C-alpha positions as CSV (number, residue, x, y, z in Angstrom):
1,C,0.0,0.0,0.0
2,W,1.6,3.3,-1.1
3,L,0.7,6.6,0.6
4,N,0.2,9.7,-1.6
5,D,0.4,12.0,1.3
6,F,1.7,11.5,4.9
7,Q,2.0,14.1,7.5
8,E,3.2,14.1,11.1
9,E,3.3,16.6,14.0
10,L,4.5,16.8,17.5
11,V,2.8,19.4,19.8
12,V,4.6,20.3,23.1
13,R,3.0,22.6,25.7
14,P,4.9,23.7,28.8
15,L,2.7,23.8,31.9
16,H,3.0,26.1,34.9
17,S,3.7,23.1,37.2
18,G,6.9,22.3,35.3
19,D,5.4,19.4,33.3
20,I,5.1,18.9,29.6
21,Y,1.9,18.3,27.7
22,A,2.8,16.5,24.4
23,S,0.7,15.3,21.5
24,F,1.9,13.0,18.8
25,Q,-1.2,11.2,17.6
26,F,-2.0,10.9,21.3
27,R,-1.9,13.1,24.3
28,T,0.1,12.5,27.4
29,L,1.7,14.3,30.4
30,W,5.5,14.1,30.5
31,E,7.0,14.4,34.0
32,T,10.1,16.5,34.6
33,D,12.6,17.0,37.4
34,F,11.1,20.3,38.2
35,M,10.3,19.5,41.8
36,R,13.9,18.4,42.4
37,G,15.4,21.7,41.3
38,N,16.0,20.9,37.6
39,K,13.8,23.5,35.9
40,E,14.3,22.6,32.3
41,W,13.1,20.1,29.7
42,S,14.5,19.1,26.3
43,L,13.9,16.7,23.5
44,F,17.0,14.8,24.5
45,K,15.4,14.0,27.9
46,M,12.3,12.8,26.3
47,F,13.7,10.6,23.5
48,S,17.4,10.2,24.7
49,R,18.5,11.7,21.4
50,T,18.2,14.8,19.3
51,L,16.5,15.3,16.0
52,T,18.7,15.2,12.9
53,E,16.3,14.8,10.1
54,A,12.6,14.6,9.2
55,C,10.8,11.3,8.5
56,P,11.7,10.3,4.9
57,L,8.0,9.4,4.2
58,A,6.5,12.6,5.5
59,S,5.6,15.4,3.2
60,S,5.1,17.6,6.2
61,S,7.0,17.2,9.5
62,K,6.6,20.0,12.1
63,I,7.0,20.5,15.9
64,Y,4.7,23.0,17.6
65,I,5.6,24.6,21.0
66,D,2.9,26.4,22.9
67,I,4.4,29.8,23.7
68,T,1.2,31.6,24.7
69,D,2.6,32.1,28.2
70,N,6.1,32.9,27.0
71,P,8.2,34.9,28.1
72,E,6.4,35.3,31.4
73,H,7.0,31.7,32.7
74,F,9.7,30.0,30.5
75,E,12.4,30.5,27.9
76,L,12.5,28.5,24.6
77,S,15.7,27.8,22.7
78,P,16.5,27.8,19.9
79,A,14.1,30.5,18.9
80,T,12.2,30.6,15.7
81,S,10.4,33.3,13.8
82,L,7.7,31.0,12.4
83,L,4.5,31.3,14.4
84,S,1.1,29.8,14.1
85,Q,-2.2,30.3,15.9
86,A,-4.9,27.7,16.5
87,M,-8.1,27.3,18.4
88,V,-8.0,24.7,21.2
89,L,-11.3,24.3,23.1
90,G,-12.4,27.9,22.5
91,D,-9.0,29.4,23.4
92,R,-6.6,30.9,20.8
93,R,-3.1,29.5,21.4
94,T,0.1,30.7,19.8
95,F,2.7,28.2,18.7
96,S,6.3,28.3,17.6
97,V,6.7,26.1,14.5
98,Y,9.8,24.1,13.7
99,D,9.6,22.8,10.1
100,L,11.9,19.7,10.0
101,T,11.8,19.6,6.2
102,Q,13.8,22.8,6.1
103,Q,17.6,22.4,6.5
104,D,17.9,25.8,8.3
105,T,15.9,24.3,11.3
106,F,18.8,22.0,12.3
107,G,21.5,24.7,12.0
108,S,25.2,24.1,11.3
109,V,25.5,21.2,13.7
110,R,22.7,19.2,11.9
111,S,21.0,18.6,15.2
112,L,17.9,20.0,16.9
113,N,17.4,19.8,20.6
114,L,14.6,22.0,21.9
115,L,15.2,23.3,25.4
116,I,12.5,24.8,27.7
117,R,13.7,26.5,30.9
118,W,11.2,27.7,33.5
119,K,11.6,31.0,35.2
120,S,9.2,30.5,38.1
121,T,6.3,28.4,39.3
122,E,4.0,31.3,40.1
123,G,0.9,31.9,38.1
124,D,-2.7,31.1,38.1
125,M,-3.8,27.9,36.3
126,L,-6.4,28.4,33.6
127,R,-9.9,27.6,34.7
128,P,-12.2,25.7,32.3
129,L,-15.3,27.4,31.2
130,L,-17.4,24.5,32.4
131,H,-16.6,22.2,35.3
132,A,-18.6,20.4,38.0
133,E,-18.4,18.7,41.3
134,R,-20.7,16.5,43.5
135,Y,-20.8,15.5,47.1
136,V,-23.2,13.9,49.7
137,A,-24.5,16.0,52.6
138,G,-26.4,15.0,55.8
139,Y,-25.8,12.9,58.8
140,G,-26.9,9.5,60.1
141,L,-27.7,6.4,58.1
142,Q,-31.3,7.0,57.2
143,T,-31.5,10.1,54.9
144,G,-29.1,12.3,53.0
145,E,-28.8,14.8,50.2
146,I,-26.9,14.8,46.9
147,H,-25.4,18.2,45.8
148,T,-24.2,18.7,42.2
149,L,-22.4,22.0,41.5
150,M,-22.0,23.2,37.9
151,Y,-19.7,26.2,37.2
152,N,-20.0,28.5,34.3
153,N,-16.9,30.7,34.1
154,H,-17.8,32.4,30.9
155,P,-17.7,36.2,31.5
156,Y,-20.8,37.1,29.5
157,R,-22.5,34.1,27.9
158,S,-25.0,31.7,29.3
159,F,-25.5,28.3,27.7
160,P,-27.6,25.2,28.4
161,V,-26.2,21.9,29.8
162,L,-27.6,18.4,29.9
163,L,-27.3,16.7,33.2
164,L,-27.6,12.9,33.3
165,D,-27.6,11.2,36.6
166,S,-28.0,7.5,37.4
167,V,-28.5,6.6,41.1
168,P,-28.6,3.0,42.4
169,W,-31.9,1.7,43.6
170,Y,-30.8,1.4,47.2
171,L,-30.7,5.2,47.4
172,R,-34.4,6.0,47.2
173,L,-34.7,9.5,45.7
174,Y,-37.4,12.0,46.8
175,I,-38.0,13.8,43.5
176,H,-40.3,16.3,45.1
177,T,-37.3,17.7,46.9
178,L,-35.4,18.4,43.7
179,T,-34.2,22.0,43.6
180,V,-32.0,24.0,41.1
181,T,-30.6,27.3,42.1
182,S,-28.3,29.8,40.4
183,K,-27.0,33.0,42.1
184,G,-29.4,32.4,45.0
185,K,-32.5,32.2,42.8
186,D,-34.5,29.2,41.5
187,N,-33.5,28.1,38.1
188,K,-36.3,26.1,36.5
189,P,-35.0,23.4,34.1
190,S,-36.2,23.5,30.5
191,Y,-36.6,19.7,30.4
192,I,-36.8,17.0,33.0
193,H,-37.0,13.2,32.4
194,Y,-37.2,10.9,35.4
195,Q,-37.4,7.1,35.4
196,P,-38.0,5.7,38.9
197,S,-36.0,2.7,40.0
198,K,-37.1,-0.9,40.7
199,D,-35.6,-2.7,43.7
200,R,-32.9,-5.0,42.5
201,V,-33.9,-4.4,38.8
202,R,-32.9,-0.9,37.6
203,P,-31.5,2.3,39.0
204,H,-33.0,5.8,39.1
205,L,-32.5,7.8,35.9
206,L,-32.6,11.6,36.1
207,E,-32.1,13.8,33.0
208,M,-32.6,17.5,32.9
209,L,-31.7,20.5,30.7
210,V,-30.5,23.5,32.7
211,Q,-29.5,27.0,31.6
212,L,-26.3,28.2,33.3
213,P,-26.1,32.0,33.7
214,P,-22.7,33.6,32.9
215,N,-20.1,33.6,35.7
216,S,-22.3,31.6,38.1
217,V,-22.5,28.4,40.1
218,T,-25.7,26.3,39.6
219,E,-26.5,23.9,42.4
220,V,-28.8,20.8,42.0
221,T,-29.9,19.1,45.2
222,V,-32.1,16.1,45.8
223,Q,-32.8,14.2,49.0
224,F,-32.7,10.4,49.3
225,E,-33.3,7.6,51.8
226,R,-31.0,4.7,52.4
227,A,-32.5,1.2,51.9
228,L,-31.6,-1.8,54.0
229,L,-30.1,-4.6,51.9
230,K,-30.3,-8.3,52.4
231,W,-27.4,-9.7,54.3
232,T,-26.3,-11.6,51.2
233,E,-26.2,-8.4,49.1
234,Y,-23.5,-6.7,51.1
235,T,-19.9,-6.6,49.9
236,P,-17.1,-8.3,51.8
237,D,-16.2,-4.8,53.2
238,P,-19.6,-3.2,53.9
239,N,-18.2,-0.6,56.3
240,H,-16.2,0.9,53.4
241,G,-19.4,2.1,51.7
242,F,-21.0,1.8,48.3
243,Y,-19.9,3.7,45.2
244,V,-22.3,5.7,43.2
245,G,-21.4,6.5,39.6
246,S,-20.5,10.0,38.3
247,S,-22.9,12.4,36.9
248,V,-22.5,13.3,33.2
249,I,-22.7,16.9,32.0
250,S,-22.8,17.6,28.3
251,S,-22.9,21.0,26.7
252,L,-21.9,23.2,23.7
253,V,-19.7,25.8,25.4
254,P,-19.4,29.1,23.5
255,S,-15.9,30.3,22.7
256,T,-14.4,33.3,24.4
257,V,-12.3,34.2,21.4
258,A,-13.6,36.5,18.6
259,M,-14.2,35.0,15.2
260,D,-11.3,34.9,12.8
261,T,-12.4,35.7,9.3
262,N,-9.2,34.6,7.6
263,S,-10.0,30.9,7.1
264,T,-7.5,30.4,4.2
265,Q,-4.4,30.3,6.4
266,E,-2.6,27.0,7.0
267,R,-3.7,25.4,10.2
268,P,-1.9,22.7,12.2
269,L,-3.1,19.1,12.0
270,F,-4.0,18.9,15.7
271,S,-6.6,21.6,15.3
272,S,-8.8,19.0,13.6
273,F,-8.9,17.0,16.9
274,F,-11.4,19.6,18.1
275,P,-14.5,19.6,15.9
276,C,-15.3,23.3,16.1
277,K,-14.8,26.6,14.4
278,E,-13.8,29.9,16.0
279,E,-17.3,31.3,15.4
280,S,-19.1,28.4,16.9
281,S,-19.3,26.5,20.2
282,Y,-17.3,23.4,21.1
283,F,-18.7,20.3,22.7
284,V,-17.6,19.4,26.2
285,R,-18.5,16.4,28.3
286,V,-17.7,16.6,32.0
287,Y,-17.8,13.7,34.6
288,T,-18.1,14.5,38.3
289,E,-16.5,12.6,41.1
290,P,-18.1,9.3,42.1
291,L,-19.8,9.2,45.5
292,L,-19.1,6.9,48.4
293,V,-22.2,6.4,50.5
294,N,-22.6,4.4,53.7
295,L,-25.7,2.2,54.1
296,P,-27.2,0.8,57.3
297,T,-25.0,-2.2,58.0
298,P,-26.0,-5.0,60.4
299,D,-23.6,-6.4,63.0
300,F,-22.1,-9.3,61.0
301,S,-20.5,-10.6,64.2
302,M,-23.9,-11.4,65.8
303,P,-24.4,-14.7,63.8
304,Y,-21.1,-15.9,65.2
305,N,-22.1,-15.0,68.7
306,V,-25.5,-16.7,68.3
307,I,-23.9,-19.9,66.9
308,C,-21.5,-20.1,69.8
309,L,-24.2,-19.5,72.4
310,T,-26.6,-22.0,70.8
311,C,-24.0,-24.7,70.5
312,T,-23.1,-24.2,74.1
313,V,-26.7,-24.5,75.3
314,V,-27.4,-27.5,73.1
315,A,-24.2,-29.2,74.3
316,V,-25.0,-28.7,78.0
317,G,-28.7,-29.6,77.7
318,Y,-28.4,-32.5,75.4
319,G,-25.4,-33.9,77.3
320,S,-27.2,-33.8,80.6
321,L,-30.3,-35.5,79.1
322,Y,-28.3,-38.1,77.4
323,N,-26.4,-38.9,80.6
324,L,-29.7,-39.4,82.5
325,L,-31.3,-41.6,79.8
326,T,-28.3,-43.9,79.3
327,R,-26.9,-44.3,82.9
328,S,-27.8,-47.5,84.8
329,F,-28.2,-47.3,88.7
330,Q,-27.2,-50.1,91.1
331,I,-27.4,-50.3,94.9
332,E,-24.3,-51.6,96.6
333,E,-23.9,-52.1,100.3
334,P,-20.7,-50.8,101.8
335,S,-18.3,-53.4,103.1
336,P,-18.2,-53.7,107.0
337,G,-15.3,-52.4,108.8
338,L,-12.5,-54.4,110.6
339,A,-14.2,-54.0,114.1
340,K,-17.5,-55.2,112.8
341,R,-15.9,-58.3,111.1
342,I,-14.2,-59.3,114.3
343,A,-17.4,-58.9,116.2
344,N,-19.3,-61.1,113.7
345,V,-16.6,-63.8,114.1
346,I,-16.9,-63.8,117.8
347,R,-20.7,-63.9,117.6
348,K,-20.6,-66.7,115.2
349,M,-18.3,-68.7,117.6
350,R,-20.8,-68.1,120.4
351,G,-23.8,-69.1,118.1
352,V,-25.2,-65.6,118.0
353,P,-26.5,-64.1,114.7
354,P,-24.1,-61.7,113.1
355,L,-24.7,-58.0,113.2
């Protein structure tokens, strides 16, 4: 099989924490020695060699370094004058481009070793426009409350989100207690679908469409009651608790970057990983944390105590009864003493009946 066109790219993005985010047909987080005082990273540390040439089969071979935060947080060497901009999840990022098909990229030594040296670890991490969290509130082992918080960090745009929640049947939801609040006010969902659970058959299914106001936190709360399981349905470690799956939040998040009308410029390959345009929204799916819920747990040591006590009572009672039913009783007269035997001998010699 012959290829008419083959292209490859390596995307490297330095993070504030001193790690490297790289993409070469996959995404990964490359650890560095930043915490041990070595505040630099290079291609030689990643691949144990430098780059000397491009892939012979590639018609386009480029390396992209995210320099949006440069020169505030790190230095890049060798520098290049070739820059490119791309949209990544609604954010315009600037990249330094190293074209490996050009001989000038390798310099006179015919070797390319990109070096990134961090200046400091200070700086705020970028907050996503949409993120969520979930936790369980309440006390005791009878009732509780599930709280789901959805954050919209967009400065001026509101957008709808689809919340999908699947709760096990042993947490019996009280749907009449469902509340949705944003900025201290009630936020009525545009659409709600609820499918009640059946014990030991199917879980609760709650789906709703909620509009998130700009720069706000929307809280969804619902109360539940804990069910008492059969003793055979408990896990080997029931006191650890039972896991409840994550909530799924899906939305088309609007971009914070203005539309770029120049659509004829060359774009990097990795921009096709995100199916969106600058003038449109991009799809985001967020999973919350799983919950760990404690259920009413019986004292599993009680059967052992009952068995021991029952066996003891049966052994004592049955043993005594069996002894009484199987024992034979005989009357035996005690043998006379020495004085009595001597007296009987004398009485016999005198012709007197013995004692």
